[in-house]
VOVEX-788641 format. One record per residue (C-alpha): residue number from 1; residue in one letter; x, y, z. Coordinates in nm, 2 decimals, padded with zeros to 4 digits. Layout:
# VOVEX-788641
<pt pos="NUM" code="A" c1="X" c2="Y" c3="Z"/>
...
This chain:
# VOVEX-788641
<pt pos="1" code="X" c1="11.16" c2="-01.39" c3="-20.43"/>
<pt pos="2" code="X" c1="11.35" c2="-01.67" c3="-20.24"/>
<pt pos="3" code="X" c1="11.72" c2="-01.69" c3="-20.18"/>
<pt pos="4" code="X" c1="11.73" c2="-01.99" c3="-20.42"/>
<pt pos="5" code="X" c1="11.58" c2="-01.78" c3="-20.70"/>
<pt pos="6" code="X" c1="11.82" c2="-01.49" c3="-20.63"/>
<pt pos="7" code="X" c1="12.12" c2="-01.73" c3="-20.63"/>
<pt pos="8" code="X" c1="12.05" c2="-01.87" c3="-20.97"/>
<pt pos="9" code="X" c1="12.24" c2="-01.58" c3="-21.14"/>
<pt pos="10" code="X" c1="12.54" c2="-01.64" c3="-20.92"/>
<pt pos="11" code="X" c1="12.54" c2="-02.01" c3="-20.99"/>
<pt pos="12" code="X" c1="12.52" c2="-01.95" c3="-21.36"/>
<pt pos="13" code="X" c1="12.82" c2="-01.71" c3="-21.33"/>
<pt pos="14" code="X" c1="13.02" c2="-01.98" c3="-21.15"/>
<pt pos="15" code="X" c1="12.93" c2="-02.24" c3="-21.43"/>
<pt pos="16" code="X" c1="13.04" c2="-01.99" c3="-21.69"/>
<pt pos="17" code="X" c1="13.37" c2="-01.93" c3="-21.53"/>
<pt pos="18" code="X" c1="13.43" c2="-02.30" c3="-21.49"/>
<pt pos="19" code="X" c1="13.35" c2="-02.36" c3="-21.86"/>
<pt pos="20" code="X" c1="13.58" c2="-02.08" c3="-21.96"/>
<pt pos="21" code="X" c1="13.86" c2="-02.25" c3="-21.76"/>
<pt pos="22" code="X" c1="13.78" c2="-02.59" c3="-21.92"/>
<pt pos="23" code="X" c1="13.80" c2="-02.43" c3="-22.27"/>
<pt pos="24" code="X" c1="14.13" c2="-02.26" c3="-22.19"/>
<pt pos="25" code="X" c1="14.27" c2="-02.60" c3="-22.07"/>
<pt pos="26" code="X" c1="14.15" c2="-02.78" c3="-22.38"/>
<pt pos="27" code="X" c1="14.31" c2="-02.51" c3="-22.60"/>
<pt pos="28" code="X" c1="14.64" c2="-02.55" c3="-22.42"/>
<pt pos="29" code="X" c1="14.62" c2="-02.93" c3="-22.46"/>
<pt pos="30" code="X" c1="14.54" c2="-02.89" c3="-22.83"/>
<pt pos="31" code="X" c1="14.84" c2="-02.66" c3="-22.88"/>
<pt pos="32" code="X" c1="15.08" c2="-02.90" c3="-22.70"/>
<pt pos="33" code="X" c1="15.00" c2="-03.21" c3="-22.91"/>
<pt pos="34" code="X" c1="15.29" c2="-03.32" c3="-23.12"/>
<pt pos="35" code="X" c1="15.20" c2="-03.54" c3="-23.41"/>
<pt pos="36" code="X" c1="15.39" c2="-03.87" c3="-23.43"/>
<pt pos="37" code="X" c1="15.44" c2="-04.02" c3="-23.77"/>
<pt pos="38" code="X" c1="15.46" c2="-04.39" c3="-23.73"/>
<pt pos="39" code="X" c1="15.42" c2="-04.49" c3="-24.09"/>
<pt pos="40" code="X" c1="15.12" c2="-04.71" c3="-24.02"/>
<pt pos="41" code="X" c1="14.79" c2="-04.67" c3="-24.20"/>
<pt pos="42" code="X" c1="14.49" c2="-04.57" c3="-23.99"/>
<pt pos="43" code="X" c1="14.12" c2="-04.62" c3="-24.04"/>
<pt pos="44" code="X" c1="13.95" c2="-04.32" c3="-24.18"/>
<pt pos="45" code="X" c1="13.68" c2="-04.32" c3="-23.92"/>
<pt pos="46" code="X" c1="13.92" c2="-04.29" c3="-23.62"/>
<pt pos="47" code="X" c1="13.95" c2="-03.94" c3="-23.50"/>
<pt pos="48" code="X" c1="14.29" c2="-03.80" c3="-23.39"/>
<pt pos="49" code="X" c1="14.35" c2="-03.64" c3="-23.05"/>
<pt pos="50" code="X" c1="14.34" c2="-03.30" c3="-23.22"/>
<pt pos="51" code="X" c1="14.00" c2="-03.37" c3="-23.38"/>
<pt pos="52" code="X" c1="13.87" c2="-03.49" c3="-23.04"/>
<pt pos="53" code="X" c1="13.99" c2="-03.18" c3="-22.86"/>
<pt pos="54" code="X" c1="13.86" c2="-02.95" c3="-23.13"/>
<pt pos="55" code="X" c1="13.52" c2="-03.11" c3="-23.11"/>
<pt pos="56" code="X" c1="13.52" c2="-03.08" c3="-22.73"/>
<pt pos="57" code="X" c1="13.62" c2="-02.71" c3="-22.76"/>
<pt pos="58" code="X" c1="13.34" c2="-02.64" c3="-23.00"/>
<pt pos="59" code="X" c1="13.08" c2="-02.82" c3="-22.79"/>
<pt pos="60" code="X" c1="13.20" c2="-02.63" c3="-22.47"/>
<pt pos="61" code="X" c1="13.19" c2="-02.30" c3="-22.66"/>
<pt pos="62" code="X" c1="12.83" c2="-02.37" c3="-22.77"/>
<pt pos="63" code="X" c1="12.73" c2="-02.46" c3="-22.41"/>
<pt pos="64" code="X" c1="12.91" c2="-02.15" c3="-22.29"/>
<pt pos="65" code="X" c1="12.72" c2="-01.92" c3="-22.53"/>
<pt pos="66" code="X" c1="12.39" c2="-02.07" c3="-22.42"/>
<pt pos="67" code="X" c1="12.48" c2="-02.02" c3="-22.05"/>
<pt pos="68" code="X" c1="12.57" c2="-01.66" c3="-22.12"/>
<pt pos="69" code="X" c1="12.23" c2="-01.59" c3="-22.28"/>
<pt pos="70" code="X" c1="12.06" c2="-01.76" c3="-21.99"/>
<pt pos="71" code="X" c1="12.28" c2="-01.57" c3="-21.74"/>
<pt pos="72" code="X" c1="12.19" c2="-01.23" c3="-21.90"/>
<pt pos="73" code="X" c1="11.82" c2="-01.31" c3="-21.89"/>
<pt pos="74" code="X" c1="11.84" c2="-01.42" c3="-21.53"/>
<pt pos="75" code="X" c1="12.03" c2="-01.11" c3="-21.43"/>
<pt pos="76" code="X" c1="11.76" c2="-00.89" c3="-21.59"/>
<pt pos="77" code="X" c1="11.49" c2="-01.09" c3="-21.40"/>
<pt pos="78" code="X" c1="11.67" c2="-01.07" c3="-21.07"/>
<pt pos="79" code="X" c1="11.74" c2="-00.69" c3="-21.11"/>
<pt pos="80" code="X" c1="11.38" c2="-00.63" c3="-21.19"/>
<pt pos="81" code="X" c1="11.26" c2="-00.83" c3="-20.89"/>
<pt pos="82" code="X" c1="11.51" c2="-00.65" c3="-20.66"/>
<pt pos="83" code="X" c1="11.40" c2="-00.30" c3="-20.78"/>
<pt pos="84" code="X" c1="11.03" c2="-00.38" c3="-20.74"/>
<pt pos="85" code="X" c1="11.05" c2="-00.56" c3="-20.40"/>
<pt pos="86" code="X" c1="11.29" c2="-00.32" c3="-20.22"/>
<pt pos="87" code="X" c1="11.24" c2="00.06" c3="-20.19"/>
<pt pos="88" code="X" c1="11.55" c2="00.13" c3="-20.00"/>
<pt pos="89" code="X" c1="11.84" c2="00.24" c3="-20.23"/>
<pt pos="90" code="X" c1="12.10" c2="00.08" c3="-20.00"/>
<pt pos="91" code="X" c1="11.92" c2="-00.25" c3="-20.01"/>
<pt pos="92" code="X" c1="11.88" c2="-00.23" c3="-20.38"/>
<pt pos="93" code="X" c1="12.25" c2="-00.15" c3="-20.43"/>
<pt pos="94" code="X" c1="12.37" c2="-00.43" c3="-20.20"/>
<pt pos="95" code="X" c1="12.15" c2="-00.69" c3="-20.36"/>
<pt pos="96" code="X" c1="12.22" c2="-00.58" c3="-20.72"/>
<pt pos="97" code="X" c1="12.60" c2="-00.58" c3="-20.65"/>
<pt pos="98" code="X" c1="12.57" c2="-00.93" c3="-20.50"/>
<pt pos="99" code="X" c1="12.33" c2="-01.10" c3="-20.73"/>
<pt pos="100" code="X" c1="12.35" c2="-00.92" c3="-21.06"/>
<pt pos="101" code="X" c1="12.71" c2="-00.81" c3="-21.06"/>
<pt pos="102" code="X" c1="12.81" c2="-01.13" c3="-20.87"/>
<pt pos="103" code="X" c1="13.06" c2="-00.95" c3="-20.64"/>
<pt pos="104" code="X" c1="13.20" c2="-01.09" c3="-20.32"/>
<pt pos="105" code="X" c1="13.09" c2="-00.94" c3="-19.99"/>
<pt pos="106" code="X" c1="13.44" c2="-00.79" c3="-19.94"/>
<pt pos="107" code="X" c1="13.41" c2="-00.61" c3="-20.28"/>
<pt pos="108" code="X" c1="13.06" c2="-00.49" c3="-20.20"/>
<pt pos="109" code="X" c1="13.18" c2="-00.35" c3="-19.86"/>
<pt pos="110" code="X" c1="13.46" c2="-00.17" c3="-20.03"/>
<pt pos="111" code="X" c1="13.24" c2="-00.02" c3="-20.30"/>
<pt pos="112" code="X" c1="12.97" c2="00.09" c3="-20.06"/>
<pt pos="113" code="X" c1="13.22" c2="00.22" c3="-19.80"/>
<pt pos="114" code="X" c1="13.08" c2="-00.01" c3="-19.53"/>
<pt pos="115" code="X" c1="13.24" c2="-00.26" c3="-19.30"/>
<pt pos="116" code="X" c1="13.24" c2="-00.62" c3="-19.41"/>
<pt pos="117" code="X" c1="13.04" c2="-00.73" c3="-19.10"/>
<pt pos="118" code="X" c1="12.78" c2="-00.46" c3="-19.16"/>
<pt pos="119" code="X" c1="12.74" c2="-00.58" c3="-19.52"/>
<pt pos="120" code="X" c1="12.69" c2="-00.94" c3="-19.40"/>
<pt pos="121" code="X" c1="12.43" c2="-00.83" c3="-19.14"/>
<pt pos="122" code="X" c1="12.24" c2="-00.61" c3="-19.38"/>
<pt pos="123" code="X" c1="12.24" c2="-00.88" c3="-19.64"/>
<pt pos="124" code="X" c1="12.11" c2="-01.14" c3="-19.40"/>
<pt pos="125" code="X" c1="11.84" c2="-00.91" c3="-19.29"/>
<pt pos="126" code="X" c1="11.73" c2="-00.83" c3="-19.64"/>
<pt pos="127" code="X" c1="11.73" c2="-01.19" c3="-19.76"/>
<pt pos="128" code="X" c1="11.55" c2="-01.33" c3="-19.45"/>
<pt pos="129" code="X" c1="11.31" c2="-01.05" c3="-19.38"/>
<pt pos="130" code="X" c1="11.28" c2="-00.90" c3="-19.72"/>
<pt pos="131" code="X" c1="11.29" c2="-00.55" c3="-19.56"/>
């Protein structure tokens, strides 16, 4: 298992968080639109700002749901690979926390009661050597 394969779950997690932020921003924009009545007729095929925002929100939510499904499948694949390739429980814990739970090195160090530098070194050794 390569570092690129392992990182796929983390990248999906980042994309999910970004999409969630975009949806929240679109919802705020939608809620702040004030209709202006100008008395002029409009073509029926022209969409309003609210309609455009609603369509973007729905599309982003659809993409987000697909990413979440892909993310869960990728986490299961990575977890299975980590458990089969590493016998050491410490190595398994570190890699699972990093690539399945998507935690920062600082949070991993705190949870495992190790120093941050030790976690970095152990991670580097595991990813480079696979031992």
